[in-house]
PDB file of N, H, CA, C and O in Angstrom:
ATOM      1  N   MET A   1       1.379  -0.380   1.733  1.00  0.00           N
ATOM      2  CA  MET A   1       1.587   1.036   2.685  1.00  0.00           C
ATOM      3  C   MET A   1       2.334   1.506   3.499  1.00  0.00           C
ATOM      4  O   MET A   1       1.753   1.880   4.517  1.00  0.00           O
ATOM      5  N   SER A   2       3.044   1.601   3.490  1.00  0.00           N
ATOM      6  H   SER A   2       3.516   1.297   2.663  1.00  0.00           H
ATOM      7  CA  SER A   2       4.814   1.911   4.676  1.00  0.00           C
ATOM      8  C   SER A   2       4.873   3.726   4.393  1.00  0.00           C
ATOM      9  O   SER A   2       4.648   4.363   3.363  1.00  0.00           O
ATOM     10  N   ALA A   3       5.228   4.133   5.620  1.00  0.00           N
ATOM     11  H   ALA A   3       5.411   3.616   6.456  1.00  0.00           H
ATOM     12  CA  ALA A   3       6.537   5.730   5.737  1.00  0.00           C
ATOM     13  C   ALA A   3       7.042   5.210   6.928  1.00  0.00           C
ATOM     14  O   ALA A   3       6.786   4.439   7.853  1.00  0.00           O
ATOM     15  N   SER A   4       7.918   6.021   6.463  1.00  0.00           N
ATOM     16  H   SER A   4       8.126   6.648   5.712  1.00  0.00           H
ATOM     17  CA  SER A   4       9.434   6.232   7.681  1.00  0.00           C
ATOM     18  C   SER A   4      10.166   7.298   7.382  1.00  0.00           C
ATOM     19  O   SER A   4      10.589   7.677   6.290  1.00  0.00           O
ATOM     20  N   ILE A   5      10.319   7.911   8.820  1.00  0.00           N
ATOM     21  H   ILE A   5       9.975   7.603   9.708  1.00  0.00           H
ATOM     22  CA  ILE A   5      11.544   8.871   8.221  1.00  0.00           C
ATOM     23  C   ILE A   5      12.592   8.265   8.057  1.00  0.00           C
ATOM     24  O   ILE A   5      13.103   9.066   7.275  1.00  0.00           O
ATOM     25  N   GLY A   6      13.306   7.510   8.163  1.00  0.00           N
ATOM     26  H   GLY A   6      12.891   6.859   8.798  1.00  0.00           H
ATOM     27  CA  GLY A   6      14.257   7.374   7.224  1.00  0.00           C
ATOM     28  C   GLY A   6      13.769   7.017   5.880  1.00  0.00           C
ATOM     29  O   GLY A   6      12.698   7.243   5.317  1.00  0.00           O
ATOM     30  N   MET A   7      15.195   6.193   5.391  1.00  0.00           N
ATOM     31  H   MET A   7      16.065   6.010   5.848  1.00  0.00           H
ATOM     32  CA  MET A   7      15.331   6.075   3.588  1.00  0.00           C
ATOM     33  C   MET A   7      14.598   4.736   3.587  1.00  0.00           C
ATOM     34  O   MET A   7      13.946   4.895   2.555  1.00  0.00           O
ATOM     35  N   LEU A   8      14.425   4.122   3.813  1.00  0.00           N
ATOM     36  H   LEU A   8      14.954   3.993   4.651  1.00  0.00           H
ATOM     37  CA  LEU A   8      14.267   3.229   2.999  1.00  0.00           C
ATOM     38  C   LEU A   8      11.931   2.629   3.040  1.00  0.00           C
ATOM     39  O   LEU A   8      11.087   1.854   2.591  1.00  0.00           O
ATOM     40  N   GLY A   9      12.232   4.047   4.146  1.00  0.00           N
ATOM     41  H   GLY A   9      12.917   4.678   4.511  1.00  0.00           H
ATOM     42  CA  GLY A   9      10.250   3.823   4.288  1.00  0.00           C
ATOM     43  C   GLY A   9       9.530   2.894   4.691  1.00  0.00           C
ATOM     44  O   GLY A   9       8.323   2.863   4.454  1.00  0.00           O
ATOM     45  N   GLY A  10      10.281   1.806   5.501  1.00  0.00           N
ATOM     46  H   GLY A  10      11.262   1.831   5.693  1.00  0.00           H
ATOM     47  CA  GLY A  10       9.223   1.180   6.129  1.00  0.00           C
ATOM     48  C   GLY A  10       9.576   0.058   4.940  1.00  0.00           C
ATOM     49  O   GLY A  10       8.566  -0.624   5.111  1.00  0.00           O
ATOM     50  N   ALA A  11      10.046  -0.395   4.220  1.00  0.00           N
ATOM     51  H   ALA A  11      10.867   0.159   4.080  1.00  0.00           H
ATOM     52  CA  ALA A  11       9.974  -1.020   3.135  1.00  0.00           C
ATOM     53  C   ALA A  11      10.015  -2.446   3.375  1.00  0.00           C
ATOM     54  O   ALA A  11       9.238  -3.121   2.700  1.00  0.00           O
ATOM     55  N   ARG A  12      11.131  -3.330   4.604  1.00  0.00           N
ATOM     56  H   ARG A  12      11.762  -2.782   5.152  1.00  0.00           H
ATOM     57  CA  ARG A  12      11.680  -3.886   5.387  1.00  0.00           C
ATOM     58  C   ARG A  12      10.206  -4.436   5.696  1.00  0.00           C
ATOM     59  O   ARG A  12       9.491  -5.327   5.238  1.00  0.00           O
ATOM     60  N   ALA A  13      10.117  -3.571   6.588  1.00  0.00           N
ATOM     61  H   ALA A  13      10.698  -2.847   6.960  1.00  0.00           H
ATOM     62  CA  ALA A  13       8.152  -4.392   7.142  1.00  0.00           C
ATOM     63  C   ALA A  13       7.113  -4.664   6.342  1.00  0.00           C
ATOM     64  O   ALA A  13       6.453  -5.667   6.611  1.00  0.00           O
ATOM     65  N   GLN A  14       6.832  -4.049   5.481  1.00  0.00           N
ATOM     66  H   GLN A  14       7.369  -3.234   5.263  1.00  0.00           H
ATOM     67  CA  GLN A  14       5.882  -4.918   4.293  1.00  0.00           C
ATOM     68  C   GLN A  14       6.531  -5.700   3.828  1.00  0.00           C
ATOM     69  O   GLN A  14       5.662  -6.549   3.634  1.00  0.00           O
ATOM     70  N   MET A  15       7.590  -6.214   3.397  1.00  0.00           N
ATOM     71  H   MET A  15       8.297  -5.524   3.554  1.00  0.00           H
ATOM     72  CA  MET A  15       8.288  -7.175   2.576  1.00  0.00           C
ATOM     73  C   MET A  15       8.031  -8.805   3.922  1.00  0.00           C
ATOM     74  O   MET A  15       7.821 -10.006   3.759  1.00  0.00           O
ATOM     75  N   HIS A  16       8.230  -7.801   5.276  1.00  0.00           N
ATOM     76  H   HIS A  16       8.401  -6.824   5.408  1.00  0.00           H
ATOM     77  CA  HIS A  16       7.960  -9.182   5.998  1.00  0.00           C
ATOM     78  C   HIS A  16       6.681  -9.649   6.514  1.00  0.00           C
ATOM     79  O   HIS A  16       6.389 -10.789   6.874  1.00  0.00           O
ATOM     80  N   LEU A  17       5.609  -8.083   6.487  1.00  0.00           N
ATOM     81  H   LEU A  17       5.847  -7.157   6.195  1.00  0.00           H
ATOM     82  CA  LEU A  17       4.410  -8.403   6.611  1.00  0.00           C
ATOM     83  C   LEU A  17       2.997  -9.286   5.355  1.00  0.00           C
ATOM     84  O   LEU A  17       1.823  -9.644   5.448  1.00  0.00           O
ATOM     85  N   ARG A  18       4.227  -9.274   4.163  1.00  0.00           N
ATOM     86  H   ARG A  18       5.181  -8.984   4.087  1.00  0.00           H
ATOM     87  CA  ARG A  18       3.618 -10.154   2.747  1.00  0.00           C
ATOM     88  C   ARG A  18       3.529 -11.067   3.272  1.00  0.00           C
ATOM     89  O   ARG A  18       2.416 -11.585   3.355  1.00  0.00           O
ATOM     90  N   GLN A  19       4.863 -11.791   3.972  1.00  0.00           N
ATOM     91  H   GLN A  19       5.768 -11.371   3.904  1.00  0.00           H
ATOM     92  CA  GLN A  19       5.263 -12.775   4.248  1.00  0.00           C
ATOM     93  C   GLN A  19       4.156 -13.815   5.053  1.00  0.00           C
ATOM     94  O   GLN A  19       3.582 -14.867   4.770  1.00  0.00           O
ATOM     95  N   ILE A  20       4.208 -12.821   6.302  1.00  0.00           N
ATOM     96  H   ILE A  20       4.674 -11.966   6.531  1.00  0.00           H
ATOM     97  CA  ILE A  20       3.136 -13.403   6.901  1.00  0.00           C
ATOM     98  C   ILE A  20       1.533 -13.550   6.636  1.00  0.00           C
ATOM     99  O   ILE A  20       0.683 -14.340   7.046  1.00  0.00           O
ATOM    100  N   LEU A  21       1.504 -12.119   5.522  1.00  0.00           N
ATOM    101  H   LEU A  21       2.195 -11.477   5.189  1.00  0.00           H
ATOM    102  CA  LEU A  21      -0.375 -12.606   5.252  1.00  0.00           C
ATOM    103  C   LEU A  21      -0.156 -13.459   4.399  1.00  0.00           C
ATOM    104  O   LEU A  21      -0.844 -14.440   4.677  1.00  0.00           O
ATOM    105  N   SER A  22       0.549 -13.662   3.322  1.00  0.00           N
ATOM    106  H   SER A  22       1.109 -12.865   3.096  1.00  0.00           H
ATOM    107  CA  SER A  22       0.508 -15.293   2.417  1.00  0.00           C
ATOM    108  C   SER A  22       0.298 -16.044   3.019  1.00  0.00           C
ATOM    109  O   SER A  22      -0.690 -16.713   2.717  1.00  0.00           O
ATOM    110  N   SER A  23       0.939 -16.356   4.029  1.00  0.00           N
ATOM    111  H   SER A  23       1.742 -15.813   4.274  1.00  0.00           H
ATOM    112  CA  SER A  23       1.735 -17.198   4.162  1.00  0.00           C
ATOM    113  C   SER A  23      -0.152 -17.758   4.799  1.00  0.00           C
ATOM    114  O   SER A  23      -0.415 -18.950   4.951  1.00  0.00           O
ATOM    115  N   LEU A  24      -1.033 -16.815   5.027  1.00  0.00           N
ATOM    116  H   LEU A  24      -0.819 -15.846   4.903  1.00  0.00           H
ATOM    117  CA  LEU A  24      -1.781 -17.215   5.956  1.00  0.00           C
ATOM    118  C   LEU A  24      -3.248 -17.050   4.792  1.00  0.00           C
ATOM    119  O   LEU A  24      -4.418 -17.218   5.135  1.00  0.00           O
ATOM    120  N   ASN A  25      -2.872 -16.764   3.691  1.00  0.00           N
ATOM    121  H   ASN A  25      -1.922 -16.628   3.412  1.00  0.00           H
ATOM    122  CA  ASN A  25      -3.607 -16.890   1.508  1.00  0.00           C
ATOM    123  C   ASN A  25      -4.784 -15.953   2.454  1.00  0.00           C
ATOM    124  O   ASN A  25      -5.981 -16.193   2.611  1.00  0.00           O
ATOM    125  N   ALA A  26      -4.069 -14.971   2.926  1.00  0.00           N
ATOM    126  H   ALA A  26      -3.096 -14.777   2.799  1.00  0.00           H
ATOM    127  CA  ALA A  26      -4.463 -13.537   2.708  1.00  0.00           C
ATOM    128  C   ALA A  26      -4.779 -12.564   1.795  1.00  0.00           C
ATOM    129  O   ALA A  26      -3.787 -12.546   1.065  1.00  0.00           O
ATOM    130  N   TYR A  27      -5.686 -11.602   1.318  1.00  0.00           N
ATOM    131  H   TYR A  27      -6.491 -11.617   1.911  1.00  0.00           H
ATOM    132  CA  TYR A  27      -5.554 -10.980  -0.030  1.00  0.00           C
ATOM    133  C   TYR A  27      -4.623  -9.626  -0.164  1.00  0.00           C
ATOM    134  O   TYR A  27      -4.887  -8.619   0.493  1.00  0.00           O
ATOM    135  N   VAL A  28      -3.863  -9.672  -0.785  1.00  0.00           N
ATOM    136  H   VAL A  28      -3.649 -10.490  -1.319  1.00  0.00           H
ATOM    137  CA  VAL A  28      -2.818  -8.555  -0.922  1.00  0.00           C
ATOM    138  C   VAL A  28      -2.867  -7.900  -1.817  1.00  0.00           C
ATOM    139  O   VAL A  28      -2.703  -8.252  -2.985  1.00  0.00           O
ATOM    140  N   VAL A  29      -3.152  -6.600  -1.326  1.00  0.00           N
ATOM    141  H   VAL A  29      -3.285  -6.314  -0.377  1.00  0.00           H
ATOM    142  CA  VAL A  29      -2.932  -5.715  -3.094  1.00  0.00           C
ATOM    143  C   VAL A  29      -1.615  -4.935  -3.017  1.00  0.00           C
ATOM    144  O   VAL A  29      -1.538  -3.728  -2.790  1.00  0.00           O
ATOM    145  N   GLY A  30      -0.614  -5.748  -3.228  1.00  0.00           N
ATOM    146  H   GLY A  30      -0.676  -6.729  -3.413  1.00  0.00           H
ATOM    147  CA  GLY A  30       0.568  -5.349  -3.869  1.00  0.00           C
ATOM    148  C   GLY A  30       0.938  -4.644  -4.204  1.00  0.00           C
ATOM    149  O   GLY A  30       1.569  -3.925  -3.430  1.00  0.00           O
ATOM    150  N   LYS A  31       0.845  -4.271  -5.644  1.00  0.00           N
ATOM    151  H   LYS A  31       0.332  -4.855  -6.273  1.00  0.00           H
ATOM    152  CA  LYS A  31       1.137  -3.049  -6.385  1.00  0.00           C
ATOM    153  C   LYS A  31       0.733  -1.901  -6.940  1.00  0.00           C
ATOM    154  O   LYS A  31       0.988  -2.181  -8.112  1.00  0.00           O
ATOM    155  N   PRO A  32       0.251  -0.712  -6.979  1.00  0.00           N
ATOM    156  CA  PRO A  32       1.763  -0.392  -6.804  1.00  0.00           C
ATOM    157  C   PRO A  32       2.144  -0.374  -4.946  1.00  0.00           C
ATOM    158  O   PRO A  32       1.426  -0.095  -3.986  1.00  0.00           O
ATOM    159  N   GLU A  33       4.016  -0.933  -5.065  1.00  0.00           N
ATOM    160  H   GLU A  33       4.600  -1.160  -5.845  1.00  0.00           H
ATOM    161  CA  GLU A  33       4.346  -0.420  -3.405  1.00  0.00           C
ATOM    162  C   GLU A  33       3.965   0.888  -2.895  1.00  0.00           C
ATOM    163  O   GLU A  33       4.393   1.775  -3.635  1.00  0.00           O
ATOM    164  N   VAL A  34       3.386   1.275  -2.004  1.00  0.00           N
ATOM    165  H   VAL A  34       3.039   0.555  -1.404  1.00  0.00           H
ATOM    166  CA  VAL A  34       3.536   2.513  -2.069  1.00  0.00           C
ATOM    167  C   VAL A  34       4.847   2.951  -0.592  1.00  0.00           C
ATOM    168  O   VAL A  34       4.295   2.751   0.490  1.00  0.00           O
ATOM    169  N   ILE A  35       5.669   3.234  -0.498  1.00  0.00           N
ATOM    170  H   ILE A  35       6.117   3.396  -1.377  1.00  0.00           H
ATOM    171  CA  ILE A  35       6.711   3.577   0.474  1.00  0.00           C
ATOM    172  C   ILE A  35       7.148   4.937   0.433  1.00  0.00           C
ATOM    173  O   ILE A  35       7.729   5.552  -0.462  1.00  0.00           O
ATOM    174  N   VAL A  36       6.785   5.276   1.507  1.00  0.00           N
ATOM    175  H   VAL A  36       6.313   4.777   2.234  1.00  0.00           H
ATOM    176  CA  VAL A  36       6.981   7.010   1.712  1.00  0.00           C
ATOM    177  C   VAL A  36       8.248   7.006   3.400  1.00  0.00           C
ATOM    178  O   VAL A  36       8.229   6.794   4.613  1.00  0.00           O
ATOM    179  N   ASN A  37       9.471   7.541   1.902  1.00  0.00           N
ATOM    180  H   ASN A  37       9.486   7.714   0.917  1.00  0.00           H
ATOM    181  CA  ASN A  37      11.269   7.452   2.636  1.00  0.00           C
ATOM    182  C   ASN A  37      10.420   9.010   3.692  1.00  0.00           C
ATOM    183  O   ASN A  37       9.278   9.453   3.577  1.00  0.00           O
ATOM    184  N   PHE A  38      11.667   9.513   4.736  1.00  0.00           N
ATOM    185  H   PHE A  38      12.595   9.153   4.829  1.00  0.00           H
ATOM    186  CA  PHE A  38      11.459  10.670   4.649  1.00  0.00           C
ATOM    187  C   PHE A  38       9.886  11.525   5.142  1.00  0.00           C
ATOM    188  O   PHE A  38       9.475  12.684   5.084  1.00  0.00           O
ATOM    189  N   ALA A  39       9.405  10.342   5.579  1.00  0.00           N
ATOM    190  H   ALA A  39       9.738   9.400   5.626  1.00  0.00           H
ATOM    191  CA  ALA A  39       7.871  10.905   5.736  1.00  0.00           C
ATOM    192  C   ALA A  39       7.808  12.426   6.809  1.00  0.00           C
ATOM    193  O   ALA A  39       7.049  13.365   6.569  1.00  0.00           O
ATOM    194  N   ASN A  40       8.871  12.378   8.101  1.00  0.00           N
ATOM    195  H   ASN A  40       9.488  11.616   8.296  1.00  0.00           H
ATOM    196  CA  ASN A  40       8.934  14.073   8.073  1.00  0.00           C
ATOM    197  C   ASN A  40       9.037  14.845   7.679  1.00  0.00           C
ATOM    198  O   ASN A  40       8.911  15.800   8.445  1.00  0.00           O
ATOM    199  N   GLU A  41       9.329  15.165   6.292  1.00  0.00           N
ATOM    200  H   GLU A  41       9.431  14.389   5.670  1.00  0.00           H
ATOM    201  CA  GLU A  41       9.440  16.500   5.653  1.00  0.00           C
ATOM    202  C   GLU A  41       8.361  15.840   4.151  1.00  0.00           C
ATOM    203  O   GLU A  41       8.500  16.187   2.978  1.00  0.00           O
ATOM    204  N   LYS A  42       7.370  14.867   4.682  1.00  0.00           N
ATOM    205  H   LYS A  42       7.257  14.585   5.635  1.00  0.00           H
ATOM    206  CA  LYS A  42       5.958  15.242   3.636  1.00  0.00           C
ATOM    207  C   LYS A  42       4.904  15.346   4.120  1.00  0.00           C
ATOM    208  O   LYS A  42       3.907  15.484   3.410  1.00  0.00           O
ATOM    209  N   PHE A  43       4.827  15.301   5.662  1.00  0.00           N
ATOM    210  H   PHE A  43       5.637  15.189   6.239  1.00  0.00           H
ATOM    211  CA  PHE A  43       3.826  15.607   5.845  1.00  0.00           C
ATOM    212  C   PHE A  43       3.280  17.400   6.703  1.00  0.00           C
ATOM    213  O   PHE A  43       3.868  17.867   7.678  1.00  0.00           O
ATOM    214  N   ASP A  44       2.554  17.807   6.278  1.00  0.00           N
ATOM    215  H   ASP A  44       2.076  17.428   5.486  1.00  0.00           H
ATOM    216  CA  ASP A  44       2.141  18.865   7.401  1.00  0.00           C
ATOM    217  C   ASP A  44       1.037  19.317   7.483  1.00  0.00           C
ATOM    218  O   ASP A  44       0.646  20.450   7.204  1.00  0.00           O
ATOM    219  N   GLY A  45       0.218  18.019   8.062  1.00  0.00           N
ATOM    220  H   GLY A  45       0.536  17.098   8.289  1.00  0.00           H
ATOM    221  CA  GLY A  45      -0.891  18.053   8.187  1.00  0.00           C
ATOM    222  C   GLY A  45      -1.934  17.294   7.808  1.00  0.00           C
ATOM    223  O   GLY A  45      -2.949  16.759   8.254  1.00  0.00           O
ATOM    224  N   ARG A  46      -0.805  17.567   6.009  1.00  0.00           N
ATOM    225  H   ARG A  46       0.019  18.002   5.646  1.00  0.00           H
ATOM    226  CA  ARG A  46      -1.538  16.744   5.362  1.00  0.00           C
ATOM    227  C   ARG A  46      -0.027  16.076   4.158  1.00  0.00           C
ATOM    228  O   ARG A  46       1.195  16.224   4.182  1.00  0.00           O
ATOM    229  N   PHE A  47      -0.525  15.699   3.689  1.00  0.00           N
ATOM    230  H   PHE A  47      -1.518  15.579   3.670  1.00  0.00           H
ATOM    231  CA  PHE A  47       0.589  14.519   2.831  1.00  0.00           C
ATOM    232  C   PHE A  47       0.911  15.312   1.627  1.00  0.00           C
ATOM    233  O   PHE A  47       0.264  15.052   0.612  1.00  0.00           O
ATOM    234  N   LYS A  48       1.977  16.413   1.571  1.00  0.00           N
ATOM    235  H   LYS A  48       2.502  16.624   2.395  1.00  0.00           H
ATOM    236  CA  LYS A  48       2.270  17.174   0.672  1.00  0.00           C
ATOM    237  C   LYS A  48       3.815  16.498  -0.645  1.00  0.00           C
ATOM    238  O   LYS A  48       4.607  17.263  -1.195  1.00  0.00           O
ATOM    239  N   ASP A  49       3.802  14.805  -0.825  1.00  0.00           N
ATOM    240  H   ASP A  49       3.159  14.184  -0.378  1.00  0.00           H
ATOM    241  CA  ASP A  49       4.090  14.292  -1.999  1.00  0.00           C
ATOM    242  C   ASP A  49       3.083  14.319  -2.897  1.00  0.00           C
ATOM    243  O   ASP A  49       2.007  13.950  -2.427  1.00  0.00           O
ATOM    244  N   GLU A  50       3.074  14.697  -4.264  1.00  0.00           N
ATOM    245  H   GLU A  50       3.948  14.997  -4.646  1.00  0.00           H
ATOM    246  CA  GLU A  50       2.493  14.761  -5.399  1.00  0.00           C
ATOM    247  C   GLU A  50       2.702  12.912  -5.840  1.00  0.00           C
ATOM    248  O   GLU A  50       1.874  12.107  -6.267  1.00  0.00           O
ATOM    249  N   ARG A  51       3.952  12.779  -5.555  1.00  0.00           N
ATOM    250  H   ARG A  51       4.625  13.433  -5.208  1.00  0.00           H
ATOM    251  CA  ARG A  51       4.396  11.735  -5.903  1.00  0.00           C
ATOM    252  C   ARG A  51       3.376  10.977  -5.854  1.00  0.00           C
ATOM    253  O   ARG A  51       2.312  10.778  -6.440  1.00  0.00           O
ATOM    254  N   GLY A  52       4.287  10.423  -4.567  1.00  0.00           N
ATOM    255  H   GLY A  52       5.151  10.586  -4.090  1.00  0.00           H
ATOM    256  CA  GLY A  52       3.403   9.711  -3.625  1.00  0.00           C
ATOM    257  C   GLY A  52       1.729   9.743  -3.598  1.00  0.00           C
ATOM    258  O   GLY A  52       1.170   8.775  -3.083  1.00  0.00           O
ATOM    259  N   LYS A  53       1.154  10.510  -3.979  1.00  0.00           N
ATOM    260  H   LYS A  53       1.608  11.297  -4.397  1.00  0.00           H
ATOM    261  CA  LYS A  53      -0.833  10.730  -3.538  1.00  0.00           C
ATOM    262  C   LYS A  53      -0.529   9.654  -5.060  1.00  0.00           C
ATOM    263  O   LYS A  53      -0.645   8.475  -4.726  1.00  0.00           O
ATOM    264  N   ILE A  54      -0.108   9.838  -6.911  1.00  0.00           N
ATOM    265  H   ILE A  54      -0.014  10.796  -7.183  1.00  0.00           H
ATOM    266  CA  ILE A  54      -0.427   9.177  -7.494  1.00  0.00           C
ATOM    267  C   ILE A  54      -0.811   7.144  -7.497  1.00  0.00           C
ATOM    268  O   ILE A  54      -1.511   6.246  -7.964  1.00  0.00           O
ATOM    269  N   PHE A  55       0.544   7.568  -6.376  1.00  0.00           N
ATOM    270  H   PHE A  55       1.113   8.297  -5.996  1.00  0.00           H
ATOM    271  CA  PHE A  55       1.036   5.468  -6.262  1.00  0.00           C
ATOM    272  C   PHE A  55      -0.698   5.105  -4.992  1.00  0.00           C
ATOM    273  O   PHE A  55      -1.392   4.089  -4.992  1.00  0.00           O
ATOM    274  N   ILE A  56      -0.847   6.224  -4.213  1.00  0.00           N
ATOM    275  H   ILE A  56      -0.283   7.050  -4.213  1.00  0.00           H
ATOM    276  CA  ILE A  56      -1.886   5.921  -3.179  1.00  0.00           C
ATOM    277  C   ILE A  56      -2.926   5.625  -3.704  1.00  0.00           C
ATOM    278  O   ILE A  56      -3.528   4.583  -3.445  1.00  0.00           O
ATOM    279  N   MET A  57      -3.455   6.815  -4.835  1.00  0.00           N
ATOM    280  H   MET A  57      -2.966   7.662  -5.045  1.00  0.00           H
ATOM    281  CA  MET A  57      -4.622   6.206  -6.301  1.00  0.00           C
ATOM    282  C   MET A  57      -4.804   5.415  -6.123  1.00  0.00           C
ATOM    283  O   MET A  57      -5.473   4.772  -5.314  1.00  0.00           O
ATOM    284  N   GLN A  58      -3.739   5.171  -7.494  1.00  0.00           N
ATOM    285  H   GLN A  58      -3.196   5.693  -8.151  1.00  0.00           H
ATOM    286  CA  GLN A  58      -3.511   3.453  -7.829  1.00  0.00           C
ATOM    287  C   GLN A  58      -3.746   2.098  -6.863  1.00  0.00           C
ATOM    288  O   GLN A  58      -4.454   1.108  -7.051  1.00  0.00           O
ATOM    289  N   LEU A  59      -2.598   2.571  -5.424  1.00  0.00           N
ATOM    290  H   LEU A  59      -2.023   3.375  -5.271  1.00  0.00           H
ATOM    291  CA  LEU A  59      -3.093   1.690  -4.771  1.00  0.00           C
ATOM    292  C   LEU A  59      -4.294   1.164  -4.239  1.00  0.00           C
ATOM    293  O   LEU A  59      -4.521   0.027  -3.824  1.00  0.00           O
ATOM    294  N   LEU A  60      -4.989   2.099  -4.308  1.00  0.00           N
ATOM    295  H   LEU A  60      -4.805   3.023  -4.645  1.00  0.00           H
ATOM    296  CA  LEU A  60      -6.542   2.082  -3.630  1.00  0.00           C
ATOM    297  C   LEU A  60      -7.616   1.662  -4.776  1.00  0.00           C
ATOM    298  O   LEU A  60      -8.453   0.796  -4.519  1.00  0.00           O
ATOM    299  N   GLU A  61      -7.569   2.377  -6.208  1.00  0.00           N
ATOM    300  H   GLU A  61      -6.890   3.080  -6.417  1.00  0.00           H
ATOM    301  CA  GLU A  61      -7.841   1.677  -7.322  1.00  0.00           C
ATOM    302  C   GLU A  61      -7.575   0.003  -7.132  1.00  0.00           C
ATOM    303  O   GLU A  61      -8.638  -0.610  -7.027  1.00  0.00           O
ATOM    304  N   ASN A  62      -6.892  -0.474  -7.097  1.00  0.00           N
ATOM    305  H   ASN A  62      -6.029   0.024  -7.183  1.00  0.00           H
ATOM    306  CA  ASN A  62      -6.371  -1.728  -7.376  1.00  0.00           C
ATOM    307  C   ASN A  62      -7.043  -2.523  -6.150  1.00  0.00           C
ATOM    308  O   ASN A  62      -7.095  -3.752  -6.103  1.00  0.00           O
ATOM    309  N   LEU A  63      -7.541  -1.676  -5.182  1.00  0.00           N
ATOM    310  H   LEU A  63      -7.499  -0.678  -5.220  1.00  0.00           H
ATOM    311  CA  LEU A  63      -8.093  -2.423  -4.285  1.00  0.00           C
ATOM    312  C   LEU A  63      -9.075  -2.707  -3.894  1.00  0.00           C
ATOM    313  O   LEU A  63      -9.457  -3.552  -3.085  1.00  0.00           O
ATOM    314  N   ILE A  64     -10.121  -1.066  -5.218  1.00  0.00           N
ATOM    315  H   ILE A  64      -9.811  -0.380  -5.875  1.00  0.00           H
ATOM    316  CA  ILE A  64     -11.286  -1.481  -5.219  1.00  0.00           C
ATOM    317  C   ILE A  64     -11.621  -2.605  -6.338  1.00  0.00           C
ATOM    318  O   ILE A  64     -12.380  -3.570  -6.260  1.00  0.00           O
ATOM    319  N   LYS A  65     -11.055  -2.296  -7.078  1.00  0.00           N
ATOM    320  H   LYS A  65     -10.438  -1.512  -7.142  1.00  0.00           H
ATOM    321  CA  LYS A  65     -10.385  -3.743  -8.365  1.00  0.00           C
ATOM    322  C   LYS A  65     -10.915  -5.219  -7.085  1.00  0.00           C
ATOM    323  O   LYS A  65     -12.067  -5.643  -7.177  1.00  0.00           O
ATOM    324  N   LEU A  66     -10.501  -5.483  -6.624  1.00  0.00           N
ATOM    325  H   LEU A  66      -9.565  -5.139  -6.549  1.00  0.00           H
ATOM    326  CA  LEU A  66      -9.902  -6.228  -5.205  1.00  0.00           C
ATOM    327  C   LEU A  66     -11.461  -6.995  -5.944  1.00  0.00           C
ATOM    328  O   LEU A  66     -11.916  -7.756  -6.797  1.00  0.00           O
ATOM    329  N   ALA A  67     -11.828  -5.843  -4.533  1.00  0.00           N
ATOM    330  H   ALA A  67     -11.459  -5.224  -3.839  1.00  0.00           H
ATOM    331  CA  ALA A  67     -13.089  -6.398  -3.527  1.00  0.00           C
ATOM    332  C   ALA A  67     -13.901  -6.542  -4.476  1.00  0.00           C
ATOM    333  O   ALA A  67     -14.783  -7.322  -4.117  1.00  0.00           O
ATOM    334  N   GLU A  68     -14.183  -5.882  -6.383  1.00  0.00           N
ATOM    335  H   GLU A  68     -13.466  -5.248  -6.675  1.00  0.00           H
ATOM    336  CA  GLU A  68     -15.778  -5.363  -7.000  1.00  0.00           C
ATOM    337  C   GLU A  68     -14.929  -7.473  -7.491  1.00  0.00           C
ATOM    338  O   GLU A  68     -15.541  -8.383  -6.932  1.00  0.00           O
ATOM    339  N   MET A  69     -14.431  -7.650  -7.868  1.00  0.00           N
ATOM    340  H   MET A  69     -13.934  -6.911  -8.322  1.00  0.00           H
ATOM    341  CA  MET A  69     -13.747  -9.084  -8.069  1.00  0.00           C
ATOM    342  C   MET A  69     -14.536 -10.089  -6.884  1.00  0.00           C
ATOM    343  O   MET A  69     -15.635 -10.633  -6.994  1.00  0.00           O
ATOM    344  N   LEU A  70     -13.671 -10.127  -5.835  1.00  0.00           N
ATOM    345  H   LEU A  70     -12.778  -9.685  -5.745  1.00  0.00           H
ATOM    346  CA  LEU A  70     -13.767 -11.127  -5.275  1.00  0.00           C
ATOM    347  C   LEU A  70     -15.777 -11.008  -4.756  1.00  0.00           C
ATOM    348  O   LEU A  70     -16.544 -11.846  -4.280  1.00  0.00           O
ATOM    349  N   LYS A  71     -15.990  -9.290  -5.239  1.00  0.00           N
ATOM    350  H   LYS A  71     -15.367  -8.610  -5.626  1.00  0.00           H
ATOM    351  CA  LYS A  71     -17.917 -10.140  -4.440  1.00  0.00           C
ATOM    352  C   LYS A  71     -18.726 -10.194  -5.801  1.00  0.00           C
ATOM    353  O   LYS A  71     -19.938 -10.403  -5.847  1.00  0.00           O
ATOM    354  N   SER A  72     -17.838  -9.961  -7.011  1.00  0.00           N
ATOM    355  H   SER A  72     -16.854  -9.791  -6.973  1.00  0.00           H
ATOM    356  CA  SER A  72     -18.922 -11.184  -7.842  1.00  0.00           C
ATOM    357  C   SER A  72     -18.713 -12.347  -8.400  1.00  0.00           C
ATOM    358  O   SER A  72     -19.378 -12.980  -9.221  1.00  0.00           O
ATOM    359  N   ASN A  73     -17.260 -12.668  -7.628  1.00  0.00           N
ATOM    360  H   ASN A  73     -16.720 -12.155  -6.962  1.00  0.00           H
ATOM    361  CA  ASN A  73     -17.489 -13.828  -7.175  1.00  0.00           C
ATOM    362  C   ASN A  73     -18.010 -14.484  -6.403  1.00  0.00           C
ATOM    363  O   ASN A  73     -18.565 -15.582  -6.421  1.00  0.00           O
ATOM    364  N   ASN A  74     -17.773 -13.624  -5.572  1.00  0.00           N
ATOM    365  H   ASN A  74     -17.322 -12.732  -5.558  1.00  0.00           H
ATOM    366  CA  ASN A  74     -18.977 -14.681  -4.325  1.00  0.00           C
ATOM    367  C   ASN A  74     -20.032 -14.637  -4.290  1.00  0.00           C
ATOM    368  O   ASN A  74     -20.635 -15.247  -3.407  1.00  0.00           O
ATOM    369  N   LYS A  75     -20.838 -13.730  -5.451  1.00  0.00           N
ATOM    370  H   LYS A  75     -20.349 -13.234  -6.168  1.00  0.00           H
ATOM    371  CA  LYS A  75     -22.255 -14.255  -6.694  1.00  0.00           C
ATOM    372  C   LYS A  75     -22.728 -15.527  -7.085  1.00  0.00           C
ATOM    373  O   LYS A  75     -23.844 -16.047  -7.093  1.00  0.00           O
ATOM    374  N   SER A  76     -20.924 -16.112  -7.598  1.00  0.00           N
ATOM    375  H   SER A  76     -20.018 -15.690  -7.591  1.00  0.00           H
ATOM    376  CA  SER A  76     -21.371 -17.100  -8.505  1.00  0.00           C
ATOM    377  C   SER A  76     -22.020 -17.875  -8.193  1.00  0.00           C
ATOM    378  O   SER A  76     -22.398 -18.726  -8.997  1.00  0.00           O
TER     379      SER A  76
END
C-alpha cells in the first residue's frame, strides 16, 4: 500500500519493495495493489476515498487469509 501527492501514488516504490522482499523470500500480499495518488486531496484527517477504502478492505482480508493459512500450516 502506498500513497503520494503525485499521479503514480508510490507505484514505483511498491514495485521496488516487492523486488527486495521477494529476494528475501518474504510473504507479500500483492493483490489488490493499493496505490493512493493525489493523497493530499484524499485526506482531511481521515481517508475519504470510498473506492480506495474498498481496495484497502480487500487487501486486509487477503492479509488475514494469508496469516490464517500460515498459522494452520505451522500447526501441521
